[in-house]
C-alpha positions, 0 to 999 in steps of 0.5 A: 500499500505504502508503495503504492502511494509513492508510485502515485506521488510520482505520477507512475500511474499516469504515466502508465495510463499514457503508455497505453496508447503507445505506438510500441507493443512494448511499451503498452504490455509494461504498461498494463502490467504497471496498471494492475498495481493501482486498484482505482478508476483512474488505472481501469479506464485505461486498461478497459481501453486496452481491450482493444488492443491489436495484440492479443496478449496485450488484451488478454493481459487487460482482461486478467486485471479487469475480472480480478478487479472490484469494479462493475462492467458490462459482461457482454461489452467486455466480451465483444471487445476481447473478442473471445471466442473469434479472433482470441481463441488460446487456452489462456481464455479459459481461467480469464471467462470462469473468473467472468462467470463466478463474478457475473453468471447472469452476465455471462448467461445473457451473452451465451443467449445473444452469441452466435459464433460456435467458439464463443459459445463453446468458451461461456459454457465451459466458463459457466460448468466451472463457475460453482454456480449449481443454479445455472445447470437449468440455463446448460439444459437446452445446449444439450439439444443443440445441432452442434455435437461439440456445444452438446458435449460441452453443455454436458461437460458443464453439467457434470462438473457442477454436479446438479442431479437434476441433469439426470435425464439430459445425461442419460439421453447424451449416453445415447447421443451419435456423436461419441464426443457427446457419449464420452462426456456423458459418461463422465458425467453420470459418474460426478452426479451419481447416476447409478440408473446409467450403470446397464448403459455405462456397461455397455459403452465398454464395448465402444469402438471409440476409446475415450467413450469406453475409458470414460464409461469404465471409470463412471462404473467404478465411481458409483460403487458397488452397483457399477463395479459389479458390472466392471470387474467381471469384464476384466476376466475376458479378451475384449475391448471391455476387458483391456479397459475394465483391466486398466481402470482397476489397475489405476483405482488399485493404484490411486488407493495406496 
């Protein structure tokens, strides 16, 4: 706090604010890092302007500070300026958008409703799933019926992450999805939400062609306790796709138990 006060007396905050419009990207980047020291309206405004910077890395750095600050801002404008999912698709976006969903889930839900770009929608669904806001599962349900298999898969993954048992019907339906990516996420979600009703279907998925579907089905059977393990263990005694994946998961589970 004392250091910040000294820097303000020296007008360093003003220097950083003025540098946001520098012609040199390196100077602008240093300015963004420096402004994060000053949690005030004075520093917030130039960082908001930095969301329009032509260099994606500078915009990402500005966005990190903005979502961590206590300042109120419009989520949809933030998303549009940062060009989430359109220009910037970096994995570095994920923690930023998750923090955005944690602080303003309603804003992210509104942005998701307005979003048409497939990649932007995936980022926002991902963020809601990791926001910890249990009650927002109902806002994700319609996405499980999307025409886009990637969106269906992300929505099911998000529901599994939130762990809302009200998602049971959506997960059961997704276990029958024609896209293997959706079935894989549904298999994992079934274990996370304790969906014992899915045990017979998970057992049948042990013979799936796609490895990820088999693997996640096997782990969910293990995680579902006695009923699931009763279906998993006998498979390890045979020679088949199901046997290979069952043996792998049983071996991993035994190793984790030590």
